[in-house]
N, C-alpha and C positions, 0 to 999 in steps of 0.2 A: 504494500500500500504506500509506503513512504520510501523515497530514494535513500535518504540518509537523515540522521539526526543532526540538527543544527545546534551549535553551542549557544550559550546565553548571549554572547556578543555578535554572533554570526548573523548576517542577513539571511532570512528564510523566505522562501516563496512556496506558496501552495496554490495549485490550480485545481478547480473542481467544476463539476457540472451537476445540476439538479433540475428536476421537473418542477414547474409551477403547479401548485394545487388549485389554481384558479385560472379563469380565462378573463380576457379584457371585459367581457360582458358581465362577469360575476363580481368584479371588484372595481370600484370607482377610481378614476385617475388620481383623485386626491389621496387615496390610500397608497398607491404606488409612489406618488410624490413624497408622502410622509415617510415611507420606507427608505427611499433614497436619501432624504434629508437626515433622518436619524442615523443612517449608516455613515454618511459623510461626517457627522458630528462624532460618532463613536470611533471611526477610523482615525480621524485627526487626533483625538484624545489618546489613542493607543499608538500613535505614530505609525500607522499602517497606510501604505499606498497600494494601489491596485486599480483594476478596471473591471467593471461589471457589464456584461452584455446581457440584455434581456430581450429575447426574441422568440417568437413562435412557440411559446410554452416552455421555454428553457431559460435557465440562468447559467451563464458560464462566467467564471470570475477568477482573477488572479489576486492574491493577497500577498503583500510583501512587508516584512518588518521583523522585529524580534520574534524568535520561535514561539515563546509562550504567548505573546500577544496574538500572533497569527492563529495558533491552535485554539485559543480561547474564542476568538472571533468565529472560527470555523465551527466550534461546538455550538455557539449561539445560532448559527445558520442552520445546522442540522436539527436543532431543537425547535426551530421556527416552523409552525404549521403551514406556512406558505411554500415550504420546500419539501419535495418528496424525492426519493430515489437518489439522494446525494451520493456522489462518487468522487473520490479524490483521484484526479488524473495524475498528479505528481506533487511531491512535497520534499523539500530539502534545502540545503544551502544554495545561495545564489551569489554570483560574483558581483552583481550590481543590480540596482533597481531598474527594471524596465519601465515602470510606471511612476517614477518619482514625483511628477507634478500632478498625479491623479489620486483621488481618494474614492472616486466612483465615476461611472459614466452614466449620464442621463439616458433614459429609455427612449428618448426622441432622437432619431438619427437624421443626419443630413441626407441629401439625395445621393451623395457618393456612398455613404454607409448603406443606404437602401440597395444600391447596386451590389455591394459585397454580399449583403444578406440574401438578395434575390438569387445570386449565383449559387449560394449555399443551398437554397431551397430547391434549385433545379436538380441537385443531387438527391435522388429519392432515398438513398441510404444514409443521409446525414443524420447522425445521432451524436450530439456533443459528449455524451457519456462514454462514447467509444473512441474519442479523440486521443491520439498519442500526446505526450508532453510537447513535442516540437510542433505538432499541428495546432494544438490549443494555444500555444504561445504565439505562433504565426497569426492565427485568427485575431487574437486580442491586440497584437502589435500592429496589424493591418488596420484595424478600426482606430487605434490610437493615431497612426500615421495619417489617416484620412482626416481625422479631427484636427491634427496639427496643420496639415496643408490647407484646410478650409478656414484656419484662423480661430477655431473654437477653443484652443488651449495653447499655452506656450510650449515650446519644444522641451523634451525631457533632458 
């Protein structure tokens, strides 16, 4: 399940995927916005960076920070009734933060992000829970890159 154990001072990255237990029709946008804002606040307090992709019934997220903080955050996610079938894609020491200027990604994507996501939807077998570590990291860094190129966030 985990690549390696990170030391107390080592940067730790955890990538996971989970299914949403709700659909857009079942949950108001305000609740999703509240979830994102609470996560931003909690991640900032715990010095966690990362990127959350919310799309088509899935959460795919990278969490980066001190190992204990990352694991505590992931435990809260697993215990959250809005997440089901949570699966750790990878976890372990990281050489550097890939998402240093990020503490969450809004669920509303630019047109360029929509193109990335539309491409993924064309792959009928796309299942974020089956992504490899490198594929999940490529997906999230691609979304980050598009956001940076469109001026929505400062470069990492």
